[in-house]
N, C-alpha and C positions, 0 to 999 in steps of 0.2 A: 670468454666474451671479449676481454681486453685485447687478447692476441688477434682475434678476428677483426676487431675494430681497427687496430693498428695496421693490419694488412690491407684493409680497404682504403684507409687514409693514405698509406704509402703508395698504393696503386694509383689513386687519383692524383696525388702530387707528382708521381713519376710520369704520368701521362701529360700533365701540364708542363713538366720539365722537358719532355720530348718535343712539344710544340715550341717551347722557348728556345731550345737548342737549334731547331730548324730555322726559326725566324732569325736568330743570331747569325747563323752561318749564311743564310740567304741574303739578309739585308745589310750586314755589317762587314762582310768579307768581300773585298774587291775581286779576288780571283773567282770566287763562286758566283758573284754578280756577273762578271764578264762571261764565264762559262755558260751561265743560264741564258744571258742575252744572245750569245752566239748560237746556242742551240735553238733559240726561238727563230732567228733569221734563217737558219738552215732548214727549217720546216717549210715545205712548199707553199702551203696555204697561208701561213703567217707571213712569209716573205712576199707573196703576192699582195696581201693586205697592206703591208708596210709600203710596198712600191706604189700602190694606188694612192696611199696617203701622201707620199712625196710628190707624185705627179699632180694631185689636186692642189697642193700648196704652191707648187712651182708655177702652174698655169693660171692660178687665181691672181697672181701678181701681174700688174700692168707692165712690168719691166719686160716680160717675154714679148708681148705685142709690140712694145716700143722698139726692141732690138730687131724684130722682124721688119718693122716699118723702115728702119735705117738701112737695111740691106736690100730692100726692094726698090725698083725704079719708081720715080715719082707717080707715074700713072697707075702703078699697081699697089700704092700704099693702102687704098681702101680694102685690099685683100689681106691685110696683115691679120685682122681678127679671124677670118675664116681659116687662114693658114695656121694660126695658133691652135684653133680647134682641131684641125686635121693632125697636127703634130701631137697634140694631147692624146688623140685616139690611138695613134701609132705607139706612143709611149706607154699607154695603158696595156696594150697587148704584149709589150716586151718588159713590163715592170719586173716580173718575177725572175726572168732570165738575167736581166742586168744586175739585180741585187744578188744573184747567185754566183757571181764571179768572185775569184779570190781577192781581187782588189776591193770590191764592195764589202765583203765579209771582214777584211782587215780594217777598213775604215770604220765599220760599225763597231768592231771590237775596241778600237782605239778611242772612239767617241765615248763609249760606255765606261771604259776604264778611267779616262780623264775626268768624266763627270762624277763618277762614284768616288774616286779618290779626293776630288775637290770637296764633295759634299761631306765626307767623313772628316776631312781636315778642318772644315769650317765648324762642324758640329762639335768636334772635340777640342777646338781652340777657344780662346776667350774673345775672339773677334765679335764685335757687336752686330755686324751686318755683312751682307754679301749675297749675291745671287749665284745659283748654280744652274747651268743649262746644258742640254745635250746638243752638241754642235754637229749638225748634219750637213754642213757645207760640202764635204767631200762626196757624200752620197748624191746630193743635188747636182754636183758637177758631173758625176759619172752618168746620172740619168739624163742630164741635158745633152751631154756629148753623144749618148746613144741615140738620141732623136734628132741630132743635127743642129741643136741650138748653139749659138756662139758662146764662148766662155763668159763674155761680158754680161750675158743674161743672168748668170748666177752671181757673179761678183757684185752686181749692183742691186741684188735683192736686199730688202730691209732685214735687219736682224731678227725681227719677230716672225719671219717666214722660214728661214733656214735653221732655226734653233728651237728647241723645246725647253721651256723653263721647268726645272725639277723642283727647286726650292727658292723661295724669296727671303730676303733678309729679315723681314718682320716675323717669319715663322721659325727662325733658327733657334731662338731662345726656348721655344716650346719643344723643339726637337732635342735640344740639349737636356732639358728636364726629363723628357721621355727616355732618352738614352741612359741617363743615370739611374732612373727607376728600373729600366729593363735589365741593366747589368746587375743591379742589386737583387732583383727578383730571381735571376738565374741562380745565384748562390743560395738564396733563401730556399728555393724549391729543392735544390740539391741536398742541402743540409737537412731540411725537414723530412724529405722522402727517405734518405738513408737512415735518419734517426728513427723514423717510424718502423722501418723494416728491422733495424737493429733492436729496437725496443720489443718488437714482437718475438724475436728470437730469444732475447734475454728473459722474457717473462714466461716463455713456453716450457712445459714439462718435457716435451719431446722436441728438442731443438733441431735434431736432424730432419724430422718431418716438417718442421716449420721452415727450415731452409728450402726444402723441396717446394713448399707452398710459396715462398718468396720467388723462387724461380718460375713457378707457374704464374704468379702475379706479373712478373716482367714479360713473360710470353704473352699474357693477356693484353698487357700495355702495347706491345708491338702490333698485335692484331687490331687493337682499338685505334691506334694511330693511322693504320692503313685504311680502316673502315671509315673513319672521319674524313680522311682525304678523298675517298670515293664519293661519300655523301656530299662533301663540299663541292666537288666538281659538278655534280648534278644541280646543286643549288645555284652555282655561278652560271651554268649554261641556261637554266630556266630563267634567271634574272635578266639575261640578255636576249630573251626571246623577241623583244620588240626592236632589237637592233640587229638586223640581218647580217650586216658586214662583220660585226663583232661576234655574233652568235656562231658564224661559220668556223671561226678559229678558236672559239672558247675552250673546247675540249683539249685541243693540242696545246694551247697556251697554259692551261691549268696543269696538264700532265707534266710539261717541261718545268714549269715554275715550282712544282711540288716534288720534283724528283729527289731532292735532298731529304724530304720528309720520308720517302720510301727507304732511303739509306738509314735514317734514324730508327724507323720502326723495325727494319731488318736487323740492325745492330742490337737493339734491345731484346728482340726475340731470341737471337742466337745466344746472347749472354745468359738469358734466363734458361735456355735449354741446357747449356753447359752446367749451370749452377744446379738445376734440378737433377740432371743425370749424375753429376758428381756426388751429390748428397745421397741419392738413391743407392749408389754402388757401395757405400760404406754402411748400409743398413743390414738388418738381420733377416731380410726376406730370403726365401729359398733360392730364387734365381740370382740375386746379388751374391749370396753366399757361394753358389755353384761357380759363378764367374771368378770370384776371388780364389776359390780352391783351385780352379783350372790354372790360374797364373801364380799360384803359390811357389812352385818350383823355380821358375825364372826370377821371381822377385827375391827369392832367397839366394839362389846360386849365380844369377846373372844380373845383379842390380845395375851395373854399369851399362849393359846392353839395353835394359828397360828404360833407363834415364835417357840414353841416346835415342831410343825409339820415340820417346815423348818429344825430344827436341826436333826430330825429323818431322813428326806430325805437326808441330807448331810451325816449322818452316814451310811445310806444304800449305798450311792454312794461310800464311802470309803471302805465298805465291798465288794462291787462289784468290784471296782478297774479296770474300763475298760481301763484306760490310765495311764501312769506313774505319772502324776502330782496329780492324785487322791490318790496315795499311798505315796506321799512325804509330810512331815510335813509342809514345807514352802508352797507347792502348795495348800494344803487343807486349810491352815490358811488364805492365801490371798483370796481364793475363798469364805470362810466362811464370812470374813469381807465384801466383795463385795455383797454377797447374802443378808446379813442382812441390809446393807445400801439400797439395792434395795427394800427389803421388806418394810422398813420404808417409802421410797418414794412412793411405791404403796399404802400403807395404808393412808398416808396423802392425796394423790391425790383422792383416793376413798372416803374418809370421806368428803372431800370438795365437791365432786360431788354428793354423795348420803348420806347425813347426817342422813336421817330418813328411810332408806331402811329397810323393815321388813325382818324377817327370810325367806329364800327361801323355797318354797314348791315344792317338786318333784311330779308332777302330769302330767296327760295327756295334761294339758294346757301349759306346758313349750315349748318354741320355737323349741327345738331340738327333740320333740316327733312327732308323726305321724300327728298331726293336723297343724303343721307348723305355718304360720303367723296368721291364724285364732286363734290358741291357744294363741299366743303372744298378739293379740288384746284384747282377753278376759282378759288376765292378766293385761294389762294396764287399761282396764275399771274397773277392780276390785280395782286397786290402786287409780283410780280417785274417785270411789264411797266411799272408806274409807278415803278420804281426803289426801292421801299421795301425789297425783299429782293434780295440778290445771287443769282446763279445757284447759288453754293455753298450759301447759306442755303436756297434753294428746294429743292435736291436733298436737303439734310439733313431739312427738314420733311416732304418727300414720303416719304422713306424711313421716318421715324418713324411717319407716318400709315399707310403700307401695312403696316408691321410689326405694327400693332395688330390686324389682322384680315384678311379676304379682300380680294381686289382690288376696286377700285371699278368700278361699272358704267360702260359707255361712255356719254359724254354725247351 
């Protein structure tokens, strides 16, 4: 009962930790913030929505109409307002294309990096106040140039038009308190979840099976994180049903903004899979025992080659990089240490169980080939005839084989 309760508690805490890690990487890491914001602008629908937002703010300013009035002949000054409306229509049709240029994407990336670094610097410092804004002046200039507006139309825009306030000074102290709480919460969740799993293993009478269950709990956590992300996307989209402009891009924005959560869920699932598979392979089950027996000879006679093979497998995992921890030095270092400790455990267990196992022969008599149990019986008989197995060991293996299913076919 206690072991099961600890596994449930550990799973819940690890799930909460997964969300906390995602939020930390997404909100507090400038590189991840910039990557996400750049991916948002690279999406066609989102880019068009941002472009229309900039056009609306640009042409709502009286400065555009005033600049047009300055360049028109006196008798055509009354046409400044209709001309501004015409230019706005042209700009709206080209908004997505203009923001899709390399210069616009670079300006957007620079604005987001500068704003985020300023925000983090203010939150982590002891400064009492300060405002952080996303400076969109460069994007306004490019949008204006693409529609034929003079540069002065943007240069004379009031600050509240060409920038978006992210944080104000009176909210920074609250942000500092939340950041301190959040960073503390990360470590608390990590310690408590690892402690719950470790406690379950320590209290268990069958620790190997409990380790398999821990791996299953981690795999369940990975699936749960992904499921919550999917459900959350539906909730966000439905909540914006009354805002057509935002609703049109809600799915794409949610998918991009939570892409790091997919990485977290995949990483947890993969680690749980490795943990469960590794614990299963050192068990006494018939299939696990058969696998260890098959590799007994190379583990005994070619240990260096086996260790090198594991190193190559880990290198291929790094090259593949399916999840973030396989691309982090600390992650792959921890995994490598655990993998080699596991290999030595498997090697010691296998050599104790099969000290004289001959080299495996890949033939039609192997148990996974078409002859099934009949082929395995022939293999056991051959080992008995060569003196590798005693008659008692042969009888025991034969009984275990036949107990696993129907009688073998006659050879």
